[in-house]
N, C-alpha and C positions, 0 to 999 in steps of 0.2 A: 413518607409518599406515597402518592392519587391514586385506588384503582383506577385502571382504565374500561374493565370488562366484566362482566359474571357470566359465570355460567357452569360447568361441568365434564369432568374428561369421567369418556364415557370407557370404564374398563370392560369386556364383557357385561354383565349385567348388574357389576360393582358401579356402582355410583360415586363422584371424587368431588364433591364443591367446589370451586376453586376461585380466586380473585386473580384476576390478570393485571401486573404491572412490568412496567417501560425499565426493562435492566441496565439501560447505557442511558447516557444524554451527552450531548453536545457541552465541551467546553468554551467554545470559540468566542471570543468578543464579540460583542453584537453591534452592528455598527449599519448606521440609514445616511441613504442619499441625500445631498444638497446640492443648491445652487452654489457655484464656484464663485458667480458676480456677487453676491450680497445673500450665501447661509443658509437660504431658507431650502425651508423642508420639501426634496418632491415625496408629492403622495401618490398611490395609484389610483382609482376612478373606475367605475366599473361602470360600463357607461355603453350607449343602449345605439346602436349604430342607425336604425330606424329612427326614432324621437328624438337621438342625441340629450336624455335623458340621462342624469345619476342614477343607474335602478340600484335601489337596498339590496340585500344577497336575501333576503325571505318571500322575492319577488322572482328572485334567476328558479329556473327548468335549466335540465338538460338534454341533445340534442344530439344528436347521428345524422351524420347530412351519407349519400351514398347516393352518385351518380345523378347528381345536382336535386337529390330529396331529400327531402328535412325530418327526420321524425323528433317530438318532445314526447319528451317523459320529466311526468313530472312526480314527485315527493315520492306521494303517496301510492303511483304504479310500480317505483322502485322500488318502495318498503313490500309489495306485494310479493316478490321474491319471494321464494318459498328459504332459502339459503340465508336470505338476508335475516331468516327471523328465530336463526337457527343457533343455541345456547351453548352446543355438545359442543368439545375438544373427542371426536371423536376416536378411540384407538383402532386401526386396520391392520399393522405390521408389527412384527420386534424385531430390529436387525441386528447383523455386526456393525458397531462402530466405523470399522473400516471401511463400508459399504457405502458410507457419505462423502460425498463434491466438497470440500468448503468452498470449493465456488459456486457453491445451492444455498450458500448460508446468505442472509438476509436481516430480521433481524432479532431481538433477542429479550425474553419475557418473564420474568420471576414468576412465582404459580404461589399461589397464597391460601390453606386450609381455609374451608369459610363454610364450618359448619359444627358444628357443638363437640363434639369428638373428629379428630384427626388419625381416625385408625385407618380407614381407608388410601387417606393417603400416604400413608409411612408406610402401609402393603405396597402398594405400585412404588414406592419407593424401595422398597427389598425386594421386589422382582425384579427390577431394575439393574441391582447391585450384583441379587444371586447372579441374575442367568447374563453378566456381563452386554449386552442388547440398551436399544434404543428403539423407543418406540418412536411409526409413523401413525402421522396424527393430521384429524381432515380437518378445519371449524372456522368458521365465516367471523370477518375482523375487519373496522370501517369500510363495506360497501367492498369485499372483496373475499371470495372464497379461498380459504388458503391451503398449501400442504406444510406439515412443520416435522421436527422432530422435537421429540421431550427426551432431557437427558437428567442427571443428578450436581448442581455443584452445592457442594460446601452445604450439604443433609437439603434441601432446596430442590424443587424441579423446576427446570427449567427449561420452559419451551423458545424449538427456534423456529422461526417461520422461513420458508422453505423455498425458492425458486423453481416455478414450475416446468418441467423437463427444456418445454419449447421454448423458453426466455434464456437459457443458455446459449449463446453468438458458440461456431463453430470456428475451430483459431483454421488458416490456411493461408500460408505463406509462405509465394514460391521459393524463397530463401533458406528453407530450413527440404527444399526439396532435393538440395542439391547435392553431390557425393563429396562430401571432408572428410582427409585425414588427418587422427590427432597420432601424434608419437605416443610411445609408453612414457619418455622420460618425461614430455609434457604432462601427461595422465599423471605421473609421477608428482612432478612439480605444482597444480591442481591442487589433490587431493593435501602434500603439506601445507598448503595454504590456509586448507580449508578447517589443515588439526590448526594447524596454529592460532587461529579465530576463533577455534570449538569454544564450547560457553553453556551453561542452562540457563534457556529465555526466565530476565525473570522483570519484567513490566516497568515495575518503579523504575529500574534505569534510566527507562526512555522519560524526556519529553521533551513539546508541542514547542522547539528554539523559535518557530513565528507566530507562535501568540505570547511568548515568553518577550522578545522581540518592540511587538506591536502595543503592549502591553510597557512596556519600558517609553516607546515611541511618542503615546497616550503621556504619559506622565511627564517625562519634557514637555508635552506642547503646554501642556494646563503650568508647569510652571515658567514657561519661556515664551508661552504669544507667538507670537509673528517674528523672533525671532531668533526663537530656532534653529541651530545649527545641525542638522544630520551627523554630518563629519565627527560636530565631537563629539553627540551622542553615542553614533555607532564608532568611531572610526576612518578612515578611509575605507573607502572600496577598495579590493583587490583586483588590480587591474589583471588582466585576459593577460596572457604571455601566445608564445607561439608554437609551446609546445613540440615539446621530443617526440617524433619517432620512432619505437622501439619497434625489437620484435616482442612476440607471445610470451616467447622464455625470458626472454632480458622481464620484463614487467613481472612475469612470476616471482622470477627471484627478487628480482628490489620488491615486492612487494611482502615477499616473506622474510626478508632483512629488518624492513619499517616495525614488521608485528613484535619481531623478534630485539626490537631497540637496537639492533644491529648494522655495523656500515657494511653497505653496497658488497653483495658477494661480487665477487669478479671466475675466472675460469680457474682452470687448473694450472696454468702456467702464467695468469696474469699479477703483477708487482709490481706495475709503473702507479703515476704518480696519479693514474684516474681510477687508479682503484682505489686512492685513497680520498678521492672527492667524496661533495653528497649525495645521497640517492638521484636527485634530483636533477647537478648540473649532468648541461646539455651539451652534444660530441658539436658546439661548435663554443664554449666556455672549456673545454677540454682540448679542440687544436689550437684557443687562443694564447693557453697557455704554456705551448711550444717552442720552441725556437723558431715556428716561424719559418722556415724549408718545412718544402716539401716532401723528401724525403722521412726526414724529425719526426713529420704529422703521421705523417704514412705507417712508422714504425710504431709511435704510440697507440694508435685505433689498434695495430694488428697487436696486442702486449695487451694494452685490454680487452680484444676480446678473445684473445688465447684460442683455446681450443673452443670458445663454446659459438661462434663464428662458423669452423670446424660440423659439430655438430647440427645447425642450424638450418648449414649446409645441406642439410640429406632429407630436414626435413619440409615440408611445405609450406613455411611460418609466411606471416606478411613479411614484403620487403621494409628494411627498415634506415636509416639512415647515418653510415658509419662519419666519425672523426674522419676517417683516411678522403673521405667522398667531400666532404663538407670542406677540408684543406685543399683539397684539386682546383674548388671554387674561389676557395679565397684566393690561392695563388691565382 
């Protein structure tokens, strides 16, 4: 790793010299744009609107426009801002970890001791460990004054830049202001679903499927060129079905059974053919498997829904398409 910045943590009157390194990196495959007719590389040019010349980066200044007036700021003028010249990470507070909203986290940096003796660095690390707190700091980096949190990860000090309070938007959604009634049974079922999916978080278990498949596509294209068959590479794309409309309780029940690896659970009295169907068997399929008469289809739907339909009618669950309703339409 290469240090991107050098400075010192100001911990009271204690000075802790450090080097700053980016703690994260982008694993995405780098792609560039080309003209689809001839494969020519598309490049962006810094062209002046006044003289139409292509301008070198060193000849570019920054500007601010307000009510038709433009203020040009030169590089020397921007560098004269006091905060820009600061190489100090100032500790301003020590706060409990749970007071930091993850929404505010931006980018993470590793801090390495930058002195002959790392004693001051270790002292600050021990202070954070002993008090179980996070240090709130202020610092300047890359033309911005930033707020940050100083914490410990694997015995290394980590600086996490934070968004300023006015950079976090407030969430206001009218749909959430309406009164929603959730039944006790729905809450129990949702809690059971959570329990069935509960586990310890291990990041190594997860992979970026898109990047892996993109690499697979690139390798296949290098091997076969324009004769590439994407269906042969990835298989036929899944067709979007009509989708079964079911009530919330039914969705929760089927989700739990899917996680447990068993057949879909039916109501207490349910023992008909619908109870033996696969979790995603639609109401249309259940009706098609019946004798085809209106009374038989209705009886099958009543058996599969059982006491569950009676329980759902007491709540304000979403409307559902039942097998009996489908059978009536088909009749």
